[in-house]
MILUMLUM-46029 format. One record per residue: residue number from 1; residue in one letter; x, y, z of N, C-alpha, C in turn. Coordinates in Angstrom, 1 decimal, decimal comma, m for minus. Atoms other than C-alpha are relative to their C-alpha. Last residue first. Example, Ala and Ser with C-alpha at 12.3 -4.5 7.8 and 13.67 -1.06 7.14 Angstrom:
2
> 2;S;m0,9;m1,1;0,0;13,7;m1,1;7,1;m0,8;1,1;0,8
> 1;A;0,9;m1,2;0,0;12,3;m4,5;7,8;0,9;1,2;0,0
//
This chain:
205
> 205;Y;0,4;m0,3;m1,4;69,9;166,9;108,9;m0,4;1,4;0,2
> 204;L;0,5;1,2;m0,7;70,3;165,3;105,5;m0,5;0,2;1,4
> 203;N;1,3;m0,1;m0,7;70,4;168,7;103,9;m0,5;m1,3;0,7
> 202;N;0,0;m1,1;m1,0;74,0;169,3;102,7;m1,3;0,0;0,9
> 201;E;m1,3;m0,4;m0,5;75,2;166,4;100,5;m0,1;0,9;1,2
> 200;Y;m0,7;1,1;m0,5;72,0;164,5;99,9;1,3;0,4;0,7
> 199;D;0,7;0,5;m1,2;70,1;167,7;99,4;0,8;m1,1;0,7
> 198;N;m0,2;m1,0;m1,0;72,7;169,0;97,0;m0,6;m0,4;1,3
> 197;A;m1,4;0,1;m0,4;72,6;165,8;95,0;0,4;1,0;1,1
> 196;L;m0,1;1,2;m0,8;68,8;166,0;95,0;1,4;m0,2;0,5
> 195;R;0,6;m0,4;m1,3;68,9;169,5;93,6;0,1;m1,1;1,0
> 194;A;m0,9;m0,9;m0,7;71,3;168,4;90,9;m0,5;0,5;1,3
> 193;D;m1,1;0,8;m0,5;69,1;165,4;90,0;1,1;0,9;0,8
> 192;T;0,4;0,8;m1,2;66,1;167,6;89,8;1,1;m0,8;0,6
> 191;E;0,3;m0,9;m1,2;67,8;170,2;87,6;m0,4;m0,8;1,2
> 190;D;m1,3;m0,4;m0,5;69,2;167,4;85,3;m0,2;1,0;1,2
> 189;A;m0,7;1,1;m0,7;65,8;165,7;85,0;1,3;0,5;0,6
> 188;D;m1,3;0,1;0,6;63,8;168,9;84,1;0,8;m1,1;0,8
> 187;V;m1,0;m0,9;m0,5;60,2;168,3;85,2;1,3;m0,2;m0,7
> 186;G;m0,4;m1,0;0,9;57,6;166,7;83,0;1,0;1,0;0,5
> 185;Y;0,6;m1,3;m0,3;55,8;164,9;85,8;0,4;1,1;m1,0
> 184;W;1,3;0,0;m0,7;56,2;161,2;85,2;m0,7;1,4;0,0
> 183;D;0,9;0,8;0,7;59,0;161,0;82,6;m1,4;0,1;0,6
> 182;Q;0,2;m0,6;1,3;60,9;163,9;84,2;m1,1;m0,7;m0,9
> 181;N;0,9;m1,1;m0,2;60,3;162,5;87,6;m0,2;0,7;m1,3
> 180;I;1,3;0,5;m0,2;61,9;159,2;86,5;m1,0;1,1;0,2
> 179;K;0,5;0,6;1,2;64,8;161,0;85,0;m1,4;m0,6;0,2
> 178;G;0,3;m1,2;0,9;65,4;163,1;88,1;m0,6;m0,5;m1,3
> 177;L;1,3;m0,5;m0,4;65,1;159,9;90,2;m0,4;1,2;m0,8
> 176;T;m0,1;m0,9;m1,2;68,0;158,5;88,2;m1,4;0,4;0,4
> 175;P;0,0;m1,5;0,2;67,3;155,7;85,8;0,1;0,7;1,3
> 174;F;1,4;m0,6;m0,3;68,3;152,1;86,6;0,1;1,5;m0,1
> 173;D;1,0;1,0;0,3;71,2;149,9;85,4;m1,4;0,5;0,3
> 172;G;0,4;m0,1;1,4;73,6;152,9;85,2;m1,1;m1,0;m0,4
> 171;K;0,8;m1,2;0,2;73,8;153,1;89,0;m0,5;0,1;m1,5
> 170;Q;m0,8;m1,1;0,5;74,9;149,5;89,3;m0,8;1,2;m0,3
> 169;V;0,4;m0,5;1,4;72,6;147,2;91,2;0,9;1,2;m0,3
> 168;K;0,2;m1,5;0,1;74,3;145,5;94,2;m0,3;0,4;m1,5
> 167;N;1,4;m0,3;0,5;73,9;141,7;94,0;m0,3;1,5;m0,1
> 166;D;0,0;0,2;1,5;77,6;141,0;94,4;m1,3;0,3;m0,6
> 165;P;m0,5;m1,2;0,7;77,4;142,7;97,8;0,1;m0,2;m1,5
> 164;N;m1,1;0,4;0,9;75,2;139,8;99,1;0,5;1,2;m0,8
> 163;W;m1,3;m0,7;m0,4;73,1;141,4;101,9;1,2;m0,4;m0,8
> 162;L;0,0;m1,4;m0,1;69,7;140,7;100,3;1,4;0,7;0,3
> 161;D;m1,4;m0,2;0,0;70,1;137,2;99,1;0,4;1,4;0,2
> 160;S;m0,3;m1,1;0,9;66,4;137,4;98,3;1,5;0,2;m0,1
> 159;R;0,4;0,3;1,4;65,7;133,9;99,6;0,4;1,1;m0,9
> 158;I;m0,9;1,1;0,6;67,8;134,5;102,7;m0,4;m0,2;m1,4
> 157;V;m1,4;m0,7;0,3;66,1;137,9;103,4;0,9;m1,1;m0,6
> 156;A;0,2;m1,0;1,1;62,6;136,3;103,0;1,4;0,6;m0,3
> 155;K;0,2;0,7;1,3;63,6;133,2;105,1;m0,1;1,0;m1,1
> 154;G;m0,7;m0,6;1,1;65,0;135,3;108,0;m0,2;m0,6;m1,4
> 153;C;m1,1;0,9;0,5;62,6;134,5;110,8;0,5;0,6;m1,3
> 152;H;0,5;0,7;1,1;60,5;137,4;112,3;1,2;m0,8;m0,6
> 151;F;m1,0;0,2;1,0;61,3;138,7;115,8;m0,6;m0,9;m1,1
> 150;Y;m0,5;1,3;0,2;58,5;140,1;117,9;1,0;m0,1;m1,1
> 149;V;m1,2;0,1;0,8;57,0;143,2;119,4;0,4;m1,4;m0,1
> 148;Y;m0,7;1,2;m0,1;53,6;144,1;120,9;1,2;0,0;m1,0
> 147;R;1,1;1,0;m0,3;51,4;147,0;121,8;0,6;m1,3;0,0
> 146;I;m0,1;1,3;0,6;54,3;149,5;122,0;m1,2;m0,8;0,5
> 145;D;0,3;0,8;m1,2;53,6;153,2;122,7;m0,2;m1,5;m0,5
> 144;I;0,8;1,2;0,2;55,3;154,8;119,7;m0,2;m0,7;1,4
> 143;V;0,0;0,8;m1,2;56,6;158,4;119,8;m1,0;m1,2;m0,2
> 142;L;1,1;0,9;m0,1;57,3;159,9;116,4;0,1;m0,9;1,2
> 141;A;m0,3;1,4;m0,2;59,7;162,8;116,8;m1,3;m0,8;0,0
> 140;A;1,1;0,6;m0,8;59,7;166,3;115,5;0,5;m1,4;0,2
> 139;R;1,1;m1,0;0,0;62,1;168,7;113,7;m1,2;m0,5;0,9
> 138;P;1,1;0,2;1,0;65,0;166,5;114,7;m1,1;1,1;0,1
> 137;A;1,2;0,7;m0,5;67,8;168,1;116,7;m0,9;m0,3;m1,1
> 136;K;1,3;m0,6;0,1;71,0;169,2;114,9;m1,0;m1,0;0,6
> 135;G;0,2;m1,2;m0,7;74,7;168,7;115,6;m1,4;0,6;0,0
> 134;N;m0,7;m1,0;0,8;75,2;166,0;113,0;m0,2;1,4;0,6
> 133;A;m0,8;0,7;1,0;72,5;164,0;114,8;0,7;1,1;m0,8
> 132;H;m0,8;m0,8;0,9;70,7;165,1;118,0;0,8;m0,9;m1,0
> 131;M;m0,2;0,7;1,3;68,2;162,7;119,4;0,7;0,9;m1,0
> 130;Q;m0,7;1,3;m0,3;68,2;163,6;123,2;0,3;m0,7;m1,4
> 129;D;m1,3;m0,3;m0,4;67,3;167,2;122,5;0,9;m1,2;0,2
> 128;L;m0,8;m0,3;1,3;64,2;166,1;120,7;1,5;0,2;0,3
> 127;L;m0,2;1,3;0,7;62,9;164,6;124,0;0,9;0,2;m1,2
> 126;A;m0,9;0,8;m0,8;63,5;167,8;126,0;0,2;m1,3;m0,6
> 125;A;m1,4;m0,4;0,1;62,1;170,0;123,2;0,9;m0,9;0,8
> 124;D;m0,6;m0,2;m1,4;58,8;168,2;123,0;1,5;0,2;m0,1
> 123;T;m1,1;m1,0;0,1;57,8;168,5;119,3;0,6;0,3;1,4
> 122;T;m0,2;m1,0;m1,0;55,6;165,4;119,3;1,2;0,9;m0,4
> 121;L;m1,1;m0,9;0,5;53,9;163,1;116,9;0,2;1,1;1,1
> 120;R;0,4;m1,4;m0,1;51,8;160,2;118,3;1,2;0,9;m0,4
> 119;A;m1,0;m1,0;0,2;51,9;156,5;117,6;m0,6;1,4;0,2
> 118;R;0,7;m1,3;0,2;50,0;153,5;118,8;1,0;1,1;0,0
> 117;G;0,5;m0,9;m1,1;51,6;150,1;118,6;m0,8;1,2;m0,4
> 116;N;1,3;m0,6;0,2;53,1;147,3;116,5;m0,3;0,9;1,2
> 115;L;0,6;m0,7;m1,2;56,7;146,2;116,3;m1,3;0,6;m0,4
> 114;R;1,3;m0,7;0,4;58,5;143,8;113,9;m0,6;0,5;1,3
> 113;M;0,9;m0,2;m1,2;62,1;142,8;114,2;m1,2;0,8;m0,3
> 112;V;0,4;m1,4;m0,2;64,0;141,3;111,3;m0,9;0,1;1,2
> 111;E;1,2;m0,2;m0,8;66,1;138,1;111,0;m0,4;1,5;0,0
> 110;N;1,1;0,5;0,9;68,7;137,7;108,2;m1,4;0,3;0,7
> 109;L;0,8;0,9;m0,7;71,4;139,8;109,9;m1,2;m0,4;m0,8
> 108;G;m0,8;1,2;m0,3;74,1;141,3;107,7;m0,8;m1,0;0,8
> 107;P;m0,8;0,5;1,1;72,6;144,8;107,7;0,8;m1,2;0,4
> 106;V;m1,5;m0,2;m0,3;70,2;145,2;110,6;0,8;m0,6;m1,1
> 105;M;m1,0;0,9;0,7;66,5;145,6;109,8;1,4;0,4;0,5
> 104;F;m1,4;m0,5;m0,1;63,5;147,1;111,7;0,9;m1,1;m0,6
> 103;M;m1,0;1,1;0,2;59,9;146,7;110,7;1,4;0,5;0,0
> 102;V;m1,3;m0,4;0,4;57,3;149,1;112,1;0,8;m1,3;m0,2
> 101;A;m0,8;1,2;0,0;53,5;148,8;112,4;1,4;0,5;m0,5
> 100;I;m1,2;0,0;0,8;51,3;151,8;113,4;0,7;m1,4;0,1
> 99;E;m0,6;1,3;0,1;47,9;152,5;114,8;1,1;0,0;m1,0
> 98;P;m1,3;0,1;m0,7;47,4;156,2;115,5;0,6;m1,4;m0,1
> 97;N;0,0;1,4;m0,5;44,5;156,6;112,9;1,4;m0,2;0,6
> 96;E;1,3;0,6;0,1;43,4;160,1;111,8;0,0;m1,4;0,7
> 95;M;1,0;m0,9;m0,5;46,4;162,2;112,9;m1,4;m0,6;0,0
> 94;I;0,0;0,1;m1,4;48,5;159,2;112,3;m0,9;0,9;0,7
> 93;N;0,7;1,2;m0,4;47,6;159,1;108,7;m0,1;m0,1;1,5
> 92;H;1,4;m0,2;0,3;48,7;162,7;108,1;m0,9;m1,2;0,5
> 91;F;0,6;m0,8;m1,1;51,9;161,9;110,0;m1,5;0,4;m0,3
> 90;T;0,1;0,7;m1,3;52,8;159,1;107,7;m0,7;0,8;1,1
> 89;D;1,1;1,0;0,1;52,0;161,1;104,6;m0,2;m0,8;1,2
> 88;T;0,5;0,4;m1,3;54,2;164,0;105,7;m1,2;m1,0;0,0
> 87;R;1,3;0,5;0,2;54,6;165,3;102,2;m0,7;m0,5;1,3
> 86;R;1,1;m0,8;m0,6;57,4;167,5;103,4;m1,4;m0,5;m0,4
> 85;N;0,7;m0,7;1,2;60,0;165,9;101,1;m1,2;0,8;0,4
> 84;G;0,5;0,9;1,1;62,4;165,0;104,0;m0,7;0,8;m1,1
> 83;P;0,5;m0,7;1,2;64,4;166,6;106,8;m0,4;m1,0;m1,1
> 82;R;m1,0;m0,9;0,7;64,9;164,3;109,8;m0,7;0,6;m1,2
> 81;D;0,4;m0,3;1,4;62,0;162,9;111,9;1,0;1,0;m0,5
> 80;P;m0,2;m1,4;0,4;63,4;161,2;115,0;m0,5;0,2;m1,4
> 79;I;m0,8;0,0;1,3;61,9;157,8;116,0;0,1;1,5;m0,4
> 78;A;0,2;m1,2;0,7;60,8;157,5;119,7;0,9;0,0;m1,3
> 77;I;m1,1;m0,4;0,8;60,3;154,3;121,6;m0,3;1,3;m0,7
> 76;T;0,1;m1,3;0,8;58,0;153,3;124,4;1,3;0,3;m0,7
> 75;T;1,3;0,0;0,8;57,2;150,0;126,2;m0,2;1,2;m0,9
> 74;S;0,2;1,3;0,6;60,6;149,1;127,7;m1,3;m0,1;m0,8
> 73;D;0,1;1,1;m1,0;61,5;152,7;128,3;m0,4;m1,3;m0,7
> 72;I;0,5;m0,7;m1,2;62,3;155,8;126,3;m0,1;m0,9;1,2
> 71;I;0,8;0,9;m0,9;64,4;153,9;123,7;m0,4;0,8;1,2
> 70;H;m0,2;m0,3;m1,4;65,5;156,4;121,0;m0,9;m0,9;0,9
> 69;V;1,2;0,1;m0,7;65,8;155,0;117,5;0,2;0,2;1,5
> 68;F;0,7;m1,3;0,1;69,0;156,3;115,9;m1,4;0,0;0,7
> 67;G;0,5;m0,5;m1,3;70,8;153,3;117,4;m0,7;1,3;m0,1
> 66;P;0,5;1,0;m1,0;72,7;152,6;114,2;m0,3;0,6;1,3
> 65;A;m1,0;0,9;m0,6;73,2;155,8;112,2;m0,6;m1,0;0,9
> 64;D;m1,0;m0,9;m0,6;70,1;157,0;110,3;1,1;m0,9;0,5
> 63;G;m1,4;0,5;m0,1;67,2;155,6;108,4;0,9;1,0;0,6
> 62;R;m0,7;m0,8;m1,0;63,4;155,8;108,1;1,4;m0,6;0,2
> 61;P;m1,2;0,4;m0,6;61,4;154,4;105,2;0,6;1,0;0,9
> 60;S;m1,0;m1,1;0,1;57,7;155,1;104,7;1,3;m0,5;0,6
> 59;C;m1,3;0,5;m0,5;54,9;152,6;103,9;1,0;1,1;m0,2
> 58;D;m1,3;m0,6;0,4;51,4;153,9;103,4;1,1;m0,7;0,7
> 57;A;m1,1;0,4;m0,8;47,8;152,5;103,5;1,3;0,7;m0,5
> 56;P;m1,1;0,7;0,6;44,9;154,3;101,8;1,1;m0,3;1,1
> 55;G;m1,1;m0,8;0,6;41,8;155,3;103,7;1,1;m0,8;m0,4
> 54;D;m0,5;0,7;1,2;38,9;152,8;104,1;1,1;0,8;m0,6
> 53;G;1,0;0,6;0,9;38,2;153,9;107,7;0,6;m0,7;m1,2
> 52;A;1,2;0,5;m0,7;40,9;156,1;109,2;m0,9;m0,6;m1,1
> 51;A;1,0;m1,0;m0,4;44,2;156,6;107,3;m1,2;m0,7;0,6
> 50;S;1,1;m0,1;0,9;46,9;153,9;107,2;m1,0;1,1;0,6
> 49;T;1,2;m0,6;m0,5;50,3;153,4;108,6;m1,1;0,0;m1,0
> 48;S;1,3;0,3;0,7;53,4;151,3;108,0;m1,2;0,6;0,8
> 47;L;1,3;m0,3;m0,7;56,8;152,6;109,0;m1,2;m0,3;m0,8
> 46;V;1,2;m0,4;0,9;59,9;150,9;107,5;m1,2;0,2;0,9
> 45;C;1,3;0,6;m0,3;63,2;150,7;109,5;m1,0;0,5;m1,0
> 44;F;1,1;m0,1;1,0;66,9;151,3;109,1;m1,3;m0,6;0,4
> 43;P;0,0;m1,3;0,6;70,1;151,8;111,0;m1,2;0,3;m0,9
> 42;S;0,8;m0,2;1,2;69,6;148,9;113,4;0,1;1,5;m0,5
> 41;L;m0,7;0,4;1,2;72,3;147,9;115,9;m0,7;0,5;m1,3
> 40;E;m1,3;m0,7;m0,1;71,0;149,7;119,0;0,8;m0,3;m1,3
> 39;L;0,2;m1,4;0,3;67,5;148,6;118,0;1,3;0,8;0,0
> 38;F;0,3;m0,1;1,4;68,6;145,0;117,9;m0,2;1,4;m0,4
> 37;R;m1,2;0,1;0,7;70,2;145,3;121,3;m0,2;0,1;m1,5
> 36;I;m0,8;m1,2;m0,2;67,0;146,6;122,7;1,3;0,0;m0,7
> 35;C;0,6;m1,1;0,8;65,0;143,8;121,2;0,8;1,3;0,1
> 34;H;m0,4;0,2;1,4;67,5;141,3;122,6;m0,7;1,0;m0,9
> 33;Q;m1,4;m0,4;0,2;67,2;142,8;126,1;0,5;m0,2;m1,5
> 32;S;m0,9;0,8;m0,7;63,4;142,5;125,8;1,4;0,5;m0,2
> 31;L;m1,3;0,3;0,6;61,1;145,2;124,6;0,8;m0,8;1,0
> 30;E;m1,0;m1,0;m0,3;57,5;145,1;125,8;1,4;m0,5;m0,6
> 29;P;0,5;m1,3;m0,2;54,2;143,4;125,1;1,0;1,1;0,3
> 28;K;m0,3;m0,4;m1,4;55,6;140,2;123,6;m0,4;1,5;0,1
> 27;E;0,0;m1,4;m0,3;54,2;138,6;120,4;0,3;0,2;1,5
> 26;K;m1,3;m0,6;0,0;55,3;135,0;119,8;0,1;1,4;0,3
> 25;E;0,0;m1,0;m1,1;52,1;133,3;121,0;1,3;0,8;0,0
> 24;A;1,4;m0,5;m0,2;51,2;131,1;118,0;m0,1;1,1;1,0
> 23;L;0,2;m1,0;1,0;54,9;130,8;117,2;m1,4;0,6;0,1
> 22;H;0,1;m1,3;m0,6;55,4;128,9;120,4;m0,3;1,1;m0,9
> 21;G;m0,7;m0,2;m1,3;54,4;125,6;118,8;m0,1;1,4;0,5
> 20;R;m0,5;1,1;m0,8;53,2;125,7;115,2;0,7;0,5;1,3
> 19;P;m1,4;m0,1;m0,3;51,0;128,3;113,6;0,4;m1,1;0,9
> 18;E;m0,2;m0,8;m1,1;47,6;127,0;112,4;1,5;0,1;0,2
> 17;G;m0,1;0,7;m1,3;46,9;125,7;108,9;0,3;1,0;1,1
> 16;Y;m1,3;0,0;m0,6;47,6;127,5;105,7;0,2;m0,8;1,2
> 15;H;m1,0;0,1;1,1;44,5;126,8;103,5;1,4;m0,1;0,6
> 14;D;0,2;1,3;0,7;42,0;126,0;106,3;1,1;m0,2;m1,0
> 13;V;m0,5;1,0;m0,9;43,3;129,0;108,3;0,0;m1,4;m0,6
> 12;L;m1,4;m0,2;m0,1;42,7;131,3;105,3;0,7;m1,0;0,9
> 11;E;m0,6;0,5;1,3;39,3;129,8;104,5;1,5;0,2;0,1
> 10;D;0,2;1,4;m0,1;38,2;130,4;108,2;0,7;m0,6;m1,3
> 9;V;m1,0;0,5;m0,9;39,6;133,9;108,1;0,0;m1,5;0,0
> 8;S;0,3;m0,1;m1,4;37,5;134,7;105,0;1,1;m0,6;0,9
> 7;K;0,9;m1,1;m0,3;37,6;135,4;101,3;m0,3;0,1;1,5
> 6;I;0,3;0,4;m1,4;40,5;133,4;99,9;m0,8;1,2;0,6
> 5;D;m0,3;m1,0;m1,0;40,4;134,1;96,1;m0,4;m0,6;1,4
> 4;G;m1,2;0,3;m0,7;40,5;131,1;93,8;0,3;1,0;1,1
> 3;D;m1,0;m0,9;0,5;37,9;132,5;91,3;1,4;m0,2;0,8
> 2;P;m0,7;m0,7;m1,1;35,6;129,6;91,8;1,1;0,8;m0,6
> 1;M;m1,4;0,5;m0,3;33,7;128,7;88,6;0,6;0,8;1,1
//
């Protein structure tokens, strides 16, 4: 009996069909004025990387004030690295495999911007000095040489009703990260939540 899995590109195309019209060639090799404006408005993005070979994939959020992504030129951007949990999963992957995909979002806009390229990590002081926030330079920056960029339609955001304030989950409807870590790792929930609260208040930058 067939298991229903699609196992080849030919089967994939046969199932979904070909892209229509200009969508088949929607990727552009550099930032347009609309891309630049989107980056100026965007406070949030998700980085997608993977290790070499059959290594695991990883998605990592990045966020700051709108315009936190530094535009070096029409084919190069830099994303500052602010203090985090020091796991550096994204950076470990990039040391092995520099290919990266990034999805940018702007609150209130349904469309998203997607960007692919090759990334490198830098501590160049002149570059970091251009990305100060709260009086502090980032510890490093992820520089991305753009391979292509394009806008993605807003169907997913519309279906999710993502920006509807009435859909906000109340804090009591989901456990704190301290409670989650207590259940997973056996740490003290109250101590973890207190440490996180301090980090959120004093160590964002």
